[in-house]
C-alpha positions as CSV (number, residue, x, y, z in Angstrom):
1,M,-26.1,34.0,25.6
2,L,-26.2,30.5,27.2
3,K,-27.3,30.3,30.7
4,K,-25.4,28.1,33.2
5,H,-27.3,25.5,35.0
6,R,-27.1,25.9,38.8
7,Q,-26.4,22.7,40.6
8,V,-28.7,22.2,43.5
9,S,-27.8,20.0,46.5
10,I,-30.5,17.5,47.4
11,E,-30.0,18.6,51.1
12,K,-31.3,22.1,50.2
13,L,-34.6,20.7,48.9
14,R,-37.5,20.7,51.3
15,L,-38.2,17.0,51.0
16,T,-39.7,14.5,53.4
17,N,-37.6,11.5,54.2
18,P,-39.6,9.2,51.9
19,Q,-39.3,11.8,49.2
20,R,-35.6,12.1,49.7
21,E,-35.2,8.3,49.7
22,G,-37.2,8.2,46.4
23,V,-35.0,10.8,44.7
24,L,-31.8,9.1,45.9
25,Q,-32.9,5.8,44.5
26,L,-33.9,7.4,41.1
27,L,-30.5,9.2,40.9
28,A,-28.7,5.9,41.7
29,S,-30.7,4.0,39.1
30,Q,-29.9,6.7,36.4
31,K,-26.2,6.7,37.3
32,N,-26.0,2.9,36.9
33,K,-27.9,3.2,33.7
34,Y,-25.4,5.6,32.2
35,R,-22.6,3.6,33.6
36,K,-23.9,0.6,31.8
37,L,-24.4,2.5,28.6
38,L,-20.9,3.8,28.8
39,H,-19.4,0.3,29.4
40,E,-21.4,-1.1,26.5
41,A,-20.1,1.7,24.1
42,H,-16.6,1.0,25.3
43,E,-17.0,-2.7,24.7
44,R,-18.3,-2.1,21.1
45,L,-15.3,0.2,20.3
46,H,-12.9,-2.6,21.5
47,I,-14.7,-5.2,19.5
48,L,-14.6,-3.1,16.3
49,A,-10.9,-2.4,16.9
50,D,-10.2,-6.1,17.6
51,M,-11.8,-7.1,14.3
52,T,-9.4,-5.1,12.2
53,S,-6.4,-7.0,10.7
54,S,-4.1,-4.1,11.5
55,L,-2.4,-3.6,14.9
56,E,-4.2,-0.8,16.8
57,F,-2.5,1.0,19.7
58,W,-4.2,3.8,21.8
59,Q,-1.5,5.5,23.8
60,N,-2.2,8.2,26.4
61,I,-0.3,11.5,26.5
62,D,1.7,10.2,29.4
63,G,2.9,7.3,27.3
64,H,0.8,4.5,28.8
65,F,-1.4,2.3,26.7
66,E,-5.1,2.3,26.9
67,H,-5.8,-0.3,24.2
68,I,-3.8,-2.8,22.1
69,S,-5.5,-5.0,19.6
70,P,-5.1,-8.9,20.0
71,V,-3.3,-9.1,16.6
72,C,-0.3,-7.7,18.4
73,E,1.3,-11.1,19.3
74,K,0.8,-12.4,15.8
75,M,2.4,-9.4,14.2
76,T,5.2,-8.6,16.7
77,G,5.7,-11.7,18.8
78,Y,5.0,-9.6,22.0
79,V,1.8,-10.1,23.9
80,P,-0.2,-6.9,24.8
81,S,0.5,-7.2,28.5
82,E,4.2,-6.7,27.7
83,F,3.3,-3.2,26.4
84,F,0.8,-2.5,29.2
85,N,3.5,-3.3,31.8
86,D,6.1,-1.2,30.2
87,E,8.3,-4.3,29.5
88,V,8.6,-3.2,25.8
89,R,7.9,0.1,24.1
90,I,6.9,0.8,20.4
91,E,10.3,2.5,20.0
92,D,11.9,-0.9,21.0
93,I,10.5,-2.8,18.1
94,I,11.4,-0.2,15.5
95,H,14.4,-1.3,13.3
96,P,17.5,0.9,13.8
97,D,17.2,1.9,10.1
98,S,13.8,3.6,10.9
99,R,14.2,4.9,14.4
100,R,15.3,8.4,13.4
101,Q,12.3,8.8,11.1
102,F,10.0,7.3,13.8
103,A,11.3,9.7,16.5
104,R,10.5,12.6,14.2
105,D,7.1,11.3,13.4
106,K,6.4,10.7,17.1
107,K,6.9,14.3,17.9
108,K,4.4,15.2,15.3
109,A,1.9,12.8,16.8
110,V,2.3,14.1,20.3
111,A,1.8,17.6,18.9
112,G,-1.5,16.7,17.5
113,R,-0.6,16.1,13.9
114,S,-1.8,13.1,11.8
115,G,0.2,10.8,9.5
116,T,-0.8,8.3,6.9
117,D,1.0,5.2,5.5
118,V,4.5,6.0,6.7
119,E,6.8,3.0,6.1
120,Y,9.0,1.6,8.8
121,K,11.1,-1.5,9.3
122,F,10.5,-3.2,12.6
123,L,11.9,-6.1,14.5
124,R,9.7,-9.0,15.8
125,K,10.5,-10.5,19.3
126,D,12.3,-13.4,17.4
127,A,14.5,-10.8,15.6
128,Q,12.8,-11.2,12.2
129,V,12.9,-8.0,10.2
130,R,9.5,-7.0,8.9
131,W,8.0,-4.0,7.1
132,A,4.9,-1.9,8.1
133,L,2.8,1.0,7.0
134,T,1.9,3.1,10.0
135,S,-0.7,5.7,10.4
136,W,-1.6,7.8,13.5
137,Q,-4.1,10.4,14.6
138,P,-4.7,12.4,17.8
139,V,-7.4,11.2,20.2
140,V,-9.4,14.3,21.1
141,T,-12.3,14.9,23.5
142,R,-15.5,16.6,22.3
143,R,-14.1,19.8,23.8
144,G,-10.9,19.6,21.7
145,R,-8.5,18.4,24.3
146,Q,-6.0,15.9,23.1
147,I,-5.8,12.9,25.4
148,G,-3.7,10.5,23.4
149,V,-2.7,9.1,20.1
150,R,-4.1,6.2,18.1
151,I,-1.6,4.3,16.1
152,S,-2.5,1.8,13.3
153,I,0.2,-0.6,12.0
154,R,-0.3,-2.8,8.9
155,D,2.3,-5.5,8.0
156,I,3.4,-5.1,4.3
157,T,6.3,-7.6,4.5
158,A,4.8,-9.9,1.9
159,Q,4.4,-6.9,-0.6
160,K,8.0,-5.7,0.1
161,L,9.4,-9.2,-0.5
162,F,7.3,-9.5,-3.7
163,Q,8.7,-6.1,-4.9
164,E,12.2,-7.2,-4.3
165,L,11.7,-10.4,-6.1
166,A,10.1,-8.7,-9.1
167,T,13.1,-6.3,-9.1
168,N,15.5,-9.2,-9.2
169,Y,13.6,-10.9,-11.9
170,E,13.5,-7.8,-14.0
171,T,17.3,-7.3,-13.5
172,A,18.0,-10.8,-14.6
173,F,15.5,-10.5,-17.6
174,R,17.2,-7.3,-18.7
175,A,20.6,-9.0,-18.6
176,L,19.4,-11.9,-20.7
177,V,17.8,-9.5,-23.1
178,S,20.9,-7.5,-23.6
179,E,22.7,-10.8,-24.6
180,A,20.0,-12.0,-26.9
181,Q,21.5,-12.4,-30.5
182,A,18.7,-13.8,-32.7
183,V,15.6,-12.2,-31.1
184,A,14.9,-8.6,-30.8
185,V,13.5,-7.8,-27.4
186,I,12.0,-4.3,-26.7
187,S,9.5,-2.9,-24.2
188,L,6.8,-0.5,-24.9
189,D,4.6,1.8,-22.8
190,P,0.8,1.3,-23.0
191,A,0.7,3.8,-25.9
192,G,3.3,1.8,-27.9
193,A,6.3,4.1,-27.3
194,V,9.6,2.4,-27.0
195,L,11.0,2.1,-23.5
196,S,14.0,-0.2,-24.1
197,W,15.8,-1.7,-27.2
198,N,18.2,-4.5,-27.1
199,A,21.3,-5.2,-29.4
200,A,19.4,-7.5,-31.7
201,A,16.8,-4.8,-32.3
202,E,19.6,-2.4,-33.2
203,R,21.1,-4.9,-35.6
204,M,17.8,-5.7,-37.3
205,S,16.4,-2.2,-37.6
206,G,19.6,-0.2,-38.0
207,R,18.5,2.1,-35.2
208,A,20.6,2.7,-32.0
209,E,18.6,2.5,-28.7
210,R,19.1,6.2,-28.0
211,D,17.3,6.9,-31.3
212,A,14.6,4.4,-30.8
213,V,13.6,5.1,-27.1
214,G,10.5,7.4,-27.0
215,A,9.5,6.7,-30.6
216,G,6.4,4.9,-31.6
217,F,7.2,1.3,-32.5
218,L,4.1,0.8,-34.7
219,G,5.2,3.7,-36.9
220,M,8.2,1.6,-37.9
221,L,6.0,-1.1,-39.4
222,D,4.4,-1.2,-42.9
223,G,0.7,-0.3,-43.2
224,A,-0.8,-3.8,-42.7
225,G,1.5,-4.5,-39.8
226,R,0.7,-1.2,-38.2
227,E,-3.0,-2.0,-38.3
228,D,-2.5,-5.5,-36.9
229,G,-0.3,-4.1,-34.1
230,E,-2.8,-1.3,-33.2
231,R,-5.6,-3.9,-32.9
232,L,-3.6,-6.3,-30.9
233,L,-2.4,-3.6,-28.4
234,D,-6.1,-2.6,-28.0
235,A,-6.9,-6.2,-27.2
236,L,-4.2,-6.4,-24.6
237,R,-5.9,-3.5,-22.7
238,V,-8.7,-5.8,-21.7
239,F,-8.1,-8.0,-18.8
240,P,-7.7,-11.0,-18.8
241,P,-6.0,-10.9,-22.2
242,E,-5.0,-13.6,-24.6
243,P,-1.6,-15.2,-23.3
244,H,0.1,-13.5,-26.2
245,A,-0.6,-11.9,-29.6
246,T,1.5,-12.7,-32.7
247,F,1.5,-11.2,-36.2
248,L,3.5,-10.8,-39.3
249,A,4.8,-7.4,-40.5
250,A,7.4,-5.7,-42.4
251,L,9.9,-3.5,-40.3
252,T,11.1,-0.4,-41.9
253,R,14.9,-0.2,-41.3
254,S,16.7,3.0,-40.9
255,D,17.9,2.8,-44.6
256,A,14.2,2.5,-45.7
257,T,14.4,-1.2,-46.7
258,L,11.8,-3.6,-45.4
259,L,12.6,-6.7,-43.2
260,P,9.8,-9.2,-42.8
261,V,9.4,-10.1,-39.1
262,R,7.2,-12.1,-36.8
263,I,6.2,-10.1,-33.8
264,T,4.8,-11.2,-30.4
265,F,3.3,-8.9,-27.8
266,T,3.0,-9.9,-24.2
267,A,1.5,-7.4,-21.6
268,L,2.4,-6.8,-18.1
269,Y,-0.3,-5.6,-15.7
270,D,-0.3,-3.6,-12.5
271,S,-2.4,-4.3,-9.4
272,D,-5.4,-2.4,-11.0
273,Q,-5.3,-4.8,-13.9
274,K,-4.2,-2.1,-16.3
275,V,-1.4,-2.5,-18.7
276,S,1.9,-1.2,-17.3
277,E,4.3,-2.3,-20.0
278,V,4.2,-4.4,-23.3
279,L,7.1,-6.8,-24.1
280,C,7.7,-7.1,-27.8
281,F,9.7,-10.0,-29.3
282,F,10.5,-10.1,-33.0
283,H,12.9,-11.9,-35.4
284,A,13.4,-12.1,-39.1
285,A,10.5,-14.2,-40.6
286,S,13.0,-15.9,-42.9
287,V,14.9,-17.3,-39.8
288,E,11.7,-19.2,-38.8
289,T,11.2,-20.9,-42.2
290,A,14.8,-21.6,-42.8
């Protein structure tokens, strides 16, 4: 069982005046020492927080801000003092499309629950629409009492715009592929299974897309062509690859006849430099030499 330390008043000690003065000076110096150490620790924490590229808020339970990182103005257009002086709240910069979700998540934060990488749209001071990934966690004392919430906001607008651009390009590419007449354009997963199959591929192979999707494309080639295809698919899994890989093969049509084709593989990679999809272009070899 732990014993409680009794607090003894200096006045109750039997000290001479010189002794009392010496004790008081010692206590004052220790108090100043600990105050200095606390100040230095506080400064280090602020420096570390200011060095991050994300926007960091520390909000007390009563809603007032204890700390806001300097990147605030660059990211939101508002200077930290506008938040400190209650001229603007975090809720005010959340886009209307995300406010309902933000309100639900804020209740969780105040209740002491954490959240990681929640996506919101927000509005800069100049009304620009931006996207952010937001994480939060409770600020808790050593005794377990929650005294606030730390909120971390990372701007992902560039990634979102890139995703939209990539989606638009893919839509346009699929539209062009569906209209291609002379060239069969198909897409394969990293293992070589068919993901998509255009009209030219249907015409050349005699197989409808619904029958081709999910099947292994290399299994439709003759023996030599299958070996070349497997070798080139393996080579594409090493990053950076050759720009494209081309080989000759014989495509086995649905009626068991063979069609000589020239095939080109081009790989698409994800952010981890792993193959996400392989585009396959092929046409009758006789068309090229005609």
